[in-house]
LODODREN-130812 format. One record per residue (C-alpha): residue in one letter; x, y, z. Coordinates in steps of 0.05 Angstrom, whole numbers, plus 32768, in hexadecimal, padded with zeros to 4 digits. Layout:
residues N
AXYZ/...
end
This chain:
residues 327
M7FF67FFF8001/A801180497FF1/N8036806F8033/W800780A2804D/A803580AF8088/R804280F4806D/P7FFB8114805E/L7FED815A8049/P7FE7818A8080/L7F95819B8086/G7F9981CA80BB/G7FB881CA8104/A7FA381CD8145/D7F8B82148135/H7F5381EB810E/E7F66821E80CF/P7F48820E808C/A7F6481D48063/L7F6682048029/E7F93822F804C/S7FCB81FE805D/A7FC781D4801D/P800B81D67FFB/S801881EC7FB4/L803B81C97F80/C808481F07F99/D807881C87FD8/P80A681887FE8/W8060815F7FF2/S804B81757FAD/L801181627F7B/M803981357F57/E8050810F7F91/L7FFE81097F9D/L7FEC80F07F5C/E802A80B97F5D/N800680A67FA4/W7FC680A27F7D/L7FE380767F4A/S8003804C7F86/E7FBA803F7F9C/I7F9980297F5B/R7FDA7FFE7F4A/E7FD67FDB7F91/V7F8B7FDC7FA2/R7F667FE27F5F/Q7FA07FB17F43/G7F9A7FE97F0E/S7FCB7FD37ED0/D80117FF07EBA/H7FE880057E75/T7FB5802F7EA7/L7FEC80487ED4/R801080647E9E/A7FD6808C7E78/Y7FBE80A57EBC/R800080C17ECD/S800480E07E83/D7FBF80FB7E82/V7FC2811A7ECA/G800981327EC1/A7FF2815B7E82/L7FBE817F7EB0/L7FF5818D7EDF/E801F81AA7EA5/F7FE581CA7E85/A7FCE81F07EC6/A801A82047ED3/G801D821F7E92/Q7FE182517E9F/G800682667EE8/V7FDD82337F0F/E800B82157F3E/D7FDE82097F7F/P7FAF81CF7F78/R7F7A81EF7F96/A7F7682217F60/V7F6481EC7F2B/D7F2781FB7F1A/T7EE981D57EEB/L7EF3820F7EB7/L7F3D82017EB4/L7F3581B97EB3/R7F0381C57E74/E7F3581EF7E55/H7F6881BD7E5A/L7F4181897E3B/A7F2F81BD7E04/E7F7581C47DF2/L7F7F817B7DDF/V7F8D816A7D97/E7F4B814C7D7F/P7F4B81147DAB/S7F1E80D67DA1/R7EE580CC7DC8/A7F03808A7DEE/T7F4480BA7DF9/L7F1A80F57E14/S7EEF80C17E43/R7F2F80A97E5F/K7F5880EC7E6B/Q7F1681067E8A/A7F1080C37EB7/A7F5780CD7ECB/I7F4D81127EE1/R7F08810A7F01/G7F2D80C77F26/F7F6580EE7F3D/Y7F3A812E7F5D/K7F0F80FE7F80/W7F4080DD7FA1/L7F60811E7FBA/L7F2181397FD2/K7F1480EA7FF6/H7F5A80FC801F/E7F4881448029/H7F8481627FFE/I7F4F818D7FDB/A7F0C81AC7FF5/K7EE681A57FB5/D7EEC817A7F75/P7EED81A97F35/A7EEA81647F0F/A7EA5814C7F2D/V7E7C816C7EF5/L7EA381587EB6/R7E7D812C7E87/T7E9980F57E64/P7E8580FF7E18/R7E5880C97DFE/R7E7680977DD9/G7E62807A7D99/R7E51802F7D99/H7E8D800C7D76/L7E7A7FD07D4F/P7EB27F9F7D53/K7ED27F837D13/A7ECD7F3A7D19/L7EEE7F037CE8/D7EB97ED67CCA/E7EC97E877CD7/Q7EED7E817C99/D7F1E7EB67CA4/V7F287EA27CE9/E7F397E5B7CD5/R7F6D7E777CA3/L7F8B7E997CD8/L7F917E627D03/A7FB47E3E7CD3/S7FE37E717CBC/P801F7E567CEC/E803E7E1F7CC2/G80707DEC7CD4/D808B7DCD7D12/G80BB7DFF7D28/P80B27E1F7D6B/G809A7E637D4E/A80637E407D2D/L80507E147D62/R804D7E4D7D94/D80227E7B7D66/R7FF27E427D52/A7FEC7E337DA1/L7FE17E827DA7/L7FB17E8B7D70/E7F837E597D84/L7F817E657DD0/L7F6B7EA97DBE/Y7F357E957D91/S7F1E7E607DC1/T7F207E837E01/G7F0A7ECE7DE6/M7F437EE57E15/R7F5E7F297E0F/V7FA87F357DFD/A7FC27F497E3C/E7FA67F0C7E65/C7FC17EDF7E2F/A800A7EFB7E35/A7FFE7EF97E80/L7FE77EAA7E84/D80187E747EA5/V801F7E317E9B/E7FFC7E1C7EDC/H7FB77E477EC4/I7FAE7E197E8F/D7F907DCF7E9E/V7F977DAC7E52/S7F757D707E6D/S7F377D947E82/G7F327DC67E48/S7F357E017E7A/V7F5C7E3A7E8C/R7F637E6C7EC5/I7F5E7EB57EA2/Y7F737EF67ED1/G7F4A7F327EB2/K7F507F737EC9/G7F5A7F807F0E/R7F747F3F7F15/K7F287F227F0F/E7F317ED77F02/R7EFB7EB87ED0/M7F007E6C7EB6/G7F0C7E6B7E66/L7EFE7E2C7E3B/V7F2F7E0F7E0F/G7F1A7DE77DD3/G7F2E7DA37DB5/P7F597DC87D80/A7F7D7DFA7DB0/R7F887DC37DE1/R7FB37DA17DAB/A7FD87DDC7D93/L7FF07DE97DE0/Q80027D9F7DEA/A802E7DA77DA8/W80477DEC7DBD/A805D7DCE7E08/P80977DA37DF6/A80B77DDD7DC6/R80B17E087E00/E80CD7DDC7E2E/A810B7DCD7DF9/L81127E1F7DF9/L81147E207E41/A81437DF37E48/R81777E1A7E20/R816B7E557E4D/K81987E567E97/R816E7E737EC7/V81657E6C7F11/T811A7E7F7F10/P80E97E507EE0/E80C37E747EAD/K80817E6E7EBC/A80607E8D7E7C/V803A7E617E4F/F80547E897E08/L809E7E9B7E07/N80C17EC87DD7/L80F87EA37DAF/R812C7ECD7DBA/D81397ED57E08/V81087E9E7E11/G80DE7ED47E47/R80967EE17E4D/L807A7EF47E07/T80607F427E10/T80157F517DF9/R803D7F837DC3/S80647F477DAD/I801B7F1D7DA4/D7FFF7F587D7B/R80337F567D48/M80307F0C7D41/V7FE87F117D3B/K7FEC7F4A7D06/A80227F227CDD/R7FFC7EE47CDE/A7FC27EFE7CC3/L7FE47F247C88/S80087EE07C7B/A7FBE7EC27C7B/G7FA87EFB7C4B/L7F7B7F167C76/R7F637F627C7C/P7F957F8F7CA0/G7F837FA67CEA/V7F737F5C7D04/T7F967F627D49/P7F887F2F7D87/H7F4D7F557D9A/T7F2F7F497D5C/L7F2E7EFB7D6C/R7F0F7F0B7DAC/H7ED47F2E7D83/S7ED37EF37D51/F7ECF7EC87D8A/A7E937EE77DA9/T7E697EF97D69/H7E737EAC7D52/L7E5F7E917D92/L7E207EBF7D93/D7E167EB37D47/R7E137E687D59/G7DD87E747D95/A7E0A7E7C7DCF/D7DE07EA17E0C/L7DFF7EE57E19/R7E007EDC7E5C/V7E2F7EA57E52/V7E5A7ED47E1D/Q7E5C7F077E52/E7E7C7ED07E82/L7EB57EB87E52/L7EC47F027E3F/G7ECD7F177E81/H7E9B7F517E78/E7E7F7F6B7EBA/S7E477F8E7E95/L7E0F7F687E6B/S7E0C7FA57E39/T7E557FA67E2C/T7E4F7F607E0F/Q7E057F787DF0/I7E327F987DB9/Y7E407F547D9A/T7DF57F487D8A/H7DF77F807D62/V7E2D7F627D35/S7E077F1F7D31/I7DCC7F447D1A/G7DF37F687CEE/R7E067F207CD5/L7DC37F0D7CD2/K7DA97F427CA6/E7DE07F397C77/V7DCA7EEE7C6C/Y7D887F077C68/G7D907F367C31/K7DBA7F037C02/A7D8B7ECC7C14/H7D457EE07C15/P7D237EEC7BD5/R7CFB7F277BEE/A7D2C7F3E7C21/
end
């Protein structure tokens, strides 16, 4: 947990108002230090990912730089108008980016108010812009088959990539969840995998027959790679890079999927998340219950999963339009 042994002075025995004794950014205990304490709490209590922490640090840090550029060096003087001016200065951000920046700023100031570092929350009235409904671009089943068959041969790279692609499509897991998989998380015999999602929430994934066989084929190649490396601590990761035989990163997985998609002759823009979209869409197309798909995807809200019903209805309309004589 973060060290709270040095709280900001909030008024002494004379009961002076907290605002009169709050520090400025020039003080040793600065707003930037508070930012790092807030991020520490997100990391340790809410299990925030490194990606989220980097984004939040950048978002709030940009606000502090903007405030300093406006001559506002006291956190008490950051008001709603200044926050809106900062957001208006951003160079045409997407709705998703603007929503994240506002969420970071609101979260930071809500935390400051909770710990009595400010008397009023200037970000409380900020409204997140409505995000347009984005329909995922799923591959059709034939294109998925082409992608899964693209790693040819029996070399370690082909065996690993085939197992990884099969597992992504079989489980619908996120790329970060796949990169974080350890050997102990997978039970090939029962066809199940323990997946640790956002906030380290655990759920059960199902591994189909082709994915199980691909994992079994990858296992001896993985052991052979590890035998070449001399390390005191064993490598637990399921998927390894071929160079230093360490855990495969999300970026490497993303590059691999894009490269395999191009070699399979698929459209540009195929990513690991495309397989997740395809997983959900194909299940619903074949009659799976929406709540089952929600559980498999690890969505907290059913409304998040419902976006895939729009994709499936679109597919039905497309087939109807081509097949019905009076469509």
